[in-house]
C-alpha positions in Angstrom: 55.8 19.9 -6.6 55.5 22.1 -3.5 55.9 21.5 0.2 53.2 19.6 2.1 51.4 21.7 4.7 50.3 19.8 7.9 47.0 21.2 9.1 44.9 20.9 12.3 41.5 22.5 12.7 40.8 23.7 16.3 37.0 23.3 15.8 37.6 19.6 15.6 39.4 19.4 18.9 42.9 18.6 19.9 44.7 15.7 18.1 46.0 13.2 20.7 47.9 10.9 18.4 50.8 11.0 16.0 48.9 12.5 13.1 47.3 15.8 11.8 43.7 16.3 10.7 44.9 16.9 7.1 47.8 17.4 4.8 47.6 19.9 1.9 49.8 19.2 -1.0 49.4 21.6 -3.9 45.6 21.9 -4.6 44.8 18.6 -2.8 43.8 18.1 0.8 44.2 14.6 2.3 42.0 14.3 5.3 42.8 11.7 8.1 40.2 9.2 9.1 37.5 10.9 11.0 35.2 9.3 13.6 32.4 10.3 16.1 34.8 9.8 19.0 34.2 12.3 21.8 30.9 13.4 20.3 27.3 12.7 21.3 27.1 10.3 18.4 29.9 8.0 19.8 27.4 5.6 21.4 24.9 5.8 18.5 24.5 3.7 15.4 26.4 3.9 12.1 24.1 6.5 10.5 24.4 9.0 13.4 28.1 8.4 13.6 28.4 9.1 9.8 26.4 12.3 10.2 28.9 13.5 12.9 31.8 12.7 10.5 30.1 14.6 7.7 29.6 17.6 10.1 33.4 17.5 10.6 34.1 17.2 6.9 31.8 20.2 6.3 33.8 22.2 8.9 37.1 21.3 7.1 35.7 22.2 3.7 34.4 25.5 5.1 37.7 26.3 6.7 39.3 25.7 3.3 36.8 27.9 1.4 35.2 25.0 -0.5 32.4 22.5 -0.1 32.0 18.7 -0.2 31.2 19.1 -3.9 35.0 19.1 -4.2 35.4 15.6 -2.7 37.5 13.4 -4.9 37.7 10.2 -3.0 36.4 8.7 0.3 37.5 5.5 2.1 34.9 4.2 4.5 35.7 1.7 7.2 32.8 -0.1 8.9 32.8 -2.7 11.6 29.6 -4.3 10.3 27.6 -4.2 7.1 24.1 -4.6 8.7 23.6 -0.8 8.8 24.8 -0.2 5.3 21.4 1.0 3.9 21.2 3.8 6.5 24.8 4.7 5.9 24.1 5.0 2.1 21.3 7.4 2.9 23.7 9.6 4.8 26.3 9.4 2.0 23.8 10.3 -0.8 22.4 13.2 1.3 25.9 14.7 1.9 27.3 14.0 -1.6 24.3 15.3 -3.5 25.0 15.1 -7.2 28.8 15.2 -6.7 29.6 11.6 -6.0 33.3 10.9 -5.2 35.3 7.8 -6.0 34.8 5.5 -3.0 36.0 2.4 -1.2 34.1 0.6 1.5 36.0 -1.8 3.8 34.7 -3.9 6.6 37.2 -4.1 9.5 37.0 -6.1 12.7 37.3 -3.1 15.0 38.2 0.6 15.1 40.4 2.2 17.8 37.4 2.4 20.2 34.9 -0.5 20.5 31.9 1.8 20.3 32.9 3.3 17.0 31.4 1.6 13.9 32.5 3.9 11.1 35.5 5.9 10.1 35.9 8.0 6.9 39.0 9.4 5.3 38.7 11.8 2.4 40.6 13.5 -0.4 39.4 17.0 -1.3 40.2 19.2 -4.3 41.0 22.8 -3.4 40.4 25.8 -5.6 38.2 23.9 -8.0 
């Protein structure tokens, strides 16, 4: 089964809570929920925040020697559905022809009131 390896990525900044950026178990990487917190997109709309999250996901994939083509599953949390069409454009652009399994959940609020999207992901390694 193997030991789970807890991972932080310095290029994503310091983790200030009781979690790590990701946990690798075997050939699977479980990525914690990512947001635009602390970035220029934090005050922006859902599409800009999602672009920032995908920038972070690309950094993680690059650090692991893979790409977002290896995404297996994403869970997307949004605070409102009114920007869903712009969010879908961002998703299609970043997924390309390699669509992952996906869940979309509307929540009342994220940990900071100016955030309107959070994405967690599962990535296959060595594919």
